[in-house]
N, C-alpha and C positions, 0 to 999 in steps of 0.2 A: 571907296565905297565898301561898306560892310553890312552884314545882315543875313537874314534867312534866304536861302536859295532853294527853290523847288525844282528838282530834276524833272525833265519831261522828255518824251520821245519826239524828236523834231523831224525825223524822216524814217520811214519804215519800208524796207524791201521785203515784202511779205509773200509767202507761198499762197497758192489758192487753197482755201479751206473747205473741208467737208462740213456739213451742217453741224455735226456733233463736236467739231473741233473748235468752234468759235468761243465757247465759254472758257476753255482751257487757254486759248490765245489771249483772251481778255485778262485773265489772271496773270499771265506772263507779263503783259504790258504794264500792269500795275506794279509788279515786283522789280522789273528791270532797273528803273531809276534808283531804287533803294540800294541795289547791289552794285550799280555803277559808281555810286557815291557812298560807300559804306562808312566813311569817316564823318558822316553827318551833313547837315545843310547849312552850317555856319561857315560861310566862305567870304573872304575878302577878295576883291578884284586884284589880279596880279599882273606884273609885267614880265616875270620869269617863272617858269615851272618846268621841272624835268619830266619828260614823258615817262609813263609807267605802263607796263603790260602785265595784266593779271587776269584771273578767271574766277568765275563763281559757278555754283551748281544749284539748279532749281529742281525740286522733287515734285512730280505730279501726284495726283490723288491715287493713281494706280501703282505708285512706287517707282515708276520709270524716272529717269533723270535727263535733264538737258543742261548743257554746259554753255556758259556765256564767256566768250573770249573778248577781252576789253583792251583798248589802247586809249589812255587818258592823256591829253595834251592841251596846250594853250593855243587857241586859234591865232592865226596870223593877224597882224594889225597893230596900229599905234595905241599907246595908252594902256591903262589897266583894263583887264578883261577876265572873264571867268573860264575855267577849264571846260573842255568838251570831251565826251567819251564816244568812241566808235565801238559798237558792241555787235558781235556775231553770235547768234544762238544756234546751237547744233546738238543733236543727240549723239554725235560721234566725238569721242575724245581723241583729239589730234592736235596737240598744242603747237608743234613746230609748223605744221601746214597753215593753221589759222594765223599764227604770228607773221608768216610771210605775206598772207593776204592783207593783214593789218599794216604791214610795211608799205604795201602798194597803195592802200587807202591813204596812209599818211603822206606819201609822195604826192598824190593827187590833191590832197587837202591843202598843201602848200601853194598850189596853183589856183584852184577854184573848186567850190562844191560841185559845180556843173560838170567837172571832169570825173568826179567820183561816180555819178549816177550811171553812165553807160558801162563803166567797169563792173559795178555791182550787178547790173542787169545781165551782162555777159556771164558773170560768175553764177548767177542764179539759174541760168539756162543750161549751164554745162553740167555734165554728169559727174558726180563725186567719184574720185579715183578709187578703185579697189585696192586692197593691201598690196604694196609693192609696185603699184602702177602710177603712171604720170599723166596728168591732163595739162594740155597747153592752151592758154587763152591768148587771143589777139586783142590788143588794146591800143587805142590812139591817144597820144599825149601831145598837146600843142607845143610847138617849137622843138619837139623831140621825135615826132613821127610815130610810126607803128611799132609797138613792142610786143614780143612774145614772152609770156610768163609761164614758166613750168611749175606745176604744183605736184609734188610727189608725196604719196602716202607711204609710211614705213611698212615693211613686210610683217614685222612682229607687232600685232595689234596691242599686246599687253604693255608695250613701251611707247606707243605712238602719242600719248598725251603727257609724257613725263620728261623732265630734265633733272637729273640727280645732282648736277653741279652745285646748285645753291645749298642743298642739304649737306653735301660734303664740305662746302666752304664754311658752314655755320657750326657743324657738329663733328665729333670724333666718331670713329667706327663703333666704339663701345657704347656711346650715347645712342647712336642710330639703332644698335641692336636692342637696347633697353626700350626704345620707343616701339620697335617692332614687336617685342615680347608683350608689351602692354596692349598693343592693338590686336594681337592674336587672341588675347583673353577678353577682348571687347571692353576695355576700360575707357575712362574719360581722359581725353588728351587735349590740351590747349597749347597752341603755338603763339608766341608773342614776337612781333618784329615791327620795325619802323615802316618799311615799304610794303606796298600791296603786292609787288612782283615777288619779293622774297617769301611772303606768307603763302601765296597761292602755289608757287613752285614747290615749296617744302612740304606743304600738306598733300599735294598731289603725289609727290615722290613717296611720302610715308605710306599713303594708301596703296600705291602701286607695289610696294614690297609684299603685300598680302596675296598677290597673284599665285595661284589661280582662283583665290577666294576674293569676294567683294565685300567691302564695308557696307553694311545695310542699315546702319543707324544714322543719326543726325550727322550731317557732313557739310560744313560751311567753311570754305577756304578763307574767306574774309567776312567776319561777322559785322553786319551793319550796327551802328550805335544803338538803334532802336530795338535790336534783338540781343543785347548783351546779357539779358536774363537767361539765355540759353545755357550759360556756364553753371547755373544752379540746378539744371535738370538732373533727376535721379538716374536716368537711363544713359547708356553709353553715347558718347559723341566724340567727334574729331573736328576741332574748329580752330580757326586762326583769328587772332585779335591784334589790332594795332597797338603799338607800345604806349600810345597816348592814353589808352584806357586801362593800363596795367593796374593802377591803384584801385580802380573800380572793380576789376576782376579779383584782385587780392582781398578786397573787403567783402566779396560775395560769399554766402554760405555754401561751401563745397566740401565734398567728402571723396577720398580716394581718387585724387586727380593727379595726373602728371602734367605739370606746367613747365613748358620749355621756353626759355629765353633764347631766341635765335641770334639776337644781337651780341650777347655775351657768351653764348655757347654753354649755358648752365641750366640746371633744373632748379626752378624756384620752389616747387612742391613735388613730392613723389609719395608713393605708397611705402616704398622702402624695400620691397622684395623683387624689384625689376631684374636684378642680376641673377635671381634664382628661379625664374619662371621656366626658361628653356633648359633642356638637358645639357649638362656641362660639355660633353664631348661634341655635340652638335654646335654649341656656341663657339667652341674653339675652332671648329671646321669653318664656320662662317667668317670669323675674324682673320684666320689664316688666308683664306681665299681673297678677302677684301684687300689685304695688305700686299699681296703678290702682284708686282708690276704696275701698281696704281700710277706711278710717276711717268710711265712710258705711254700712257693713253693720250691720244691727240684729239679725237673728235667726240662730240656729244654722244653719238651712237655707241662708240667704244666704251665710254664711261657708263652709259646706261646699262649696257650688256654686262659689264664687269661688276657693277653694284648689284644688279637684280639677280644675276646668276646664282650666287651662294644661297640666297633666300629661296629661290625656286628649288634648288637642290635640297634644301632643308625639308621642304614639303614633300619632295620625291621620296626621301628616306623615311619620313615619318608617316605619310599617308598614301604613298604611291601604290600600295597594294589594295586600295579600296575596291577596285572593279571586281576582284576575285571574291569579294564578300557581299556581292549583290546577287541574291538568288531570284530567279525569274519564274513567274507562273506561265502557263500555256499561252496566255494572251499578251505576254511580253512585259507585263508590269513587274518591276523589280522591288525587292525588299532587302534593305541593308541589314546585315547581321553584325550589329555593333559589338557584341561581346566577343565573338570569334575574331573580328577585325582587330580589336585591342589586344587580345591574347596572342595574336600572330607575331607581335613584336617581342623579340627575345630580350632586349635590354629593359631592365626594370625602370630606369629613369625615363626612357622613351615611352614606355607603357603608362607610367604615372602621368606624364604630360598629355598624352593622347586621350586619356580618360576625361581630362578637363576640356580638351579642345573639341571633342565630339559633341559636347553640350552647348557649344556656341552657335549663334545664328550663322556665322561665317560658314561653318561646316555643314549645318543643317540644310541651308539653301543649296549648297554645292551638291550634297548627296541627293536631295530631292530631284534636282535636274538629272543626275546620273541614273536614278531609279526610273525616270521616264524614258531615257534613251537606251535602246537595245545594245548599242555599242559605245565604248568610250569615245568622247568627242575627239576628232582628229585635230589637234592643236599643238601649241608649243609645249604645254605641260605633258601631254601624252607622249610627245616625242622624247622628252627628257626621261620619262618613266621607262620607255622602251630601251633607251641608251643605258640607263642604270641597270636594268635587268640583264642586258647583254654583258655589261662589265662584270656583274656577279657570276654569270655563267662561265666567263673566261677565267675568272679568278679561282673557281672551285677546282678545275683540273690541276692547276698549278699547286694548290694547297695539298692535294692528294699525292702529287709527285714528290713534294718536299717530305711528306710523312714517310 
């Protein structure tokens, strides 16, 4: 059996909505099937289909984002059948935790849909764990009895939605650095891959390298077939496209795009200056840190920390002094002193880069939040800034002694 298949929401575990939230929820419900089946609606019934775990991002009219966590699989049963997607929508980025929930859903799916409903109801009623905390759910499965399921949320929120393993598998450190450089200057970046899982994991990882800054432009981990015209947009974007649409993308009118083939580990298109965007000394520091001890890492958490660390340190060195250049009025409102901030960097190459970076929306949104807050936010980035400043203080007395 072949032909057009129209995706539909067949079961909804919905929160109680306030009056003003209903329109937004209706828009979400219309968009969800499109992103659960981004590869189009031309499907043949199948007897075999490898399961896929992927995610998508929906942007609300106010700019806030919701993440869809998906598990696509073939329903149990004899004969040809169509794939089904289980999708969880959340405003919290926490890929590992939601993947575990989808594992539990899939386990129950193999028994009966009726076993999924009480599990999802219990999940909906449970409080979402705070960073570093664990929530335990009790769930009954026929023939297995009562199970206790522990769901732990990572302590470091900037890494809780990321898995860098796919990015490392597909690309070299040098290529990852060039993608980072392009993203820092808010350029257009397209990732190509066969699988939905690879696409969504790699694009989330690339965006996570920008921490403590957030990509504020078009961001679609897996572009649905009907939205492929996105690659022609004149504004910045970071998108993932399935390899089957490669020729359509290549034939589209595009300018100054970095087109990354994750299957081959190559750049199909580039601006040409990606190696020259970041200050050379800081580029070398990132590459040196990435290469040290990479083969000794065992867990996903260790890999994530190892990969993200050098990029966080880059921002610490280049803009970590920002709080000293926010002057406050009596009412507490801050005003960023851009010129003094840039001049404070002693390195000419660092200063040249920062003069470009402060003009980006990445930096503008970050500084706007800092201007509103009377004190620097107590988070991972601020912790690294304080550690770096302490290291510099300890280094100065030693330098004086040597002289």
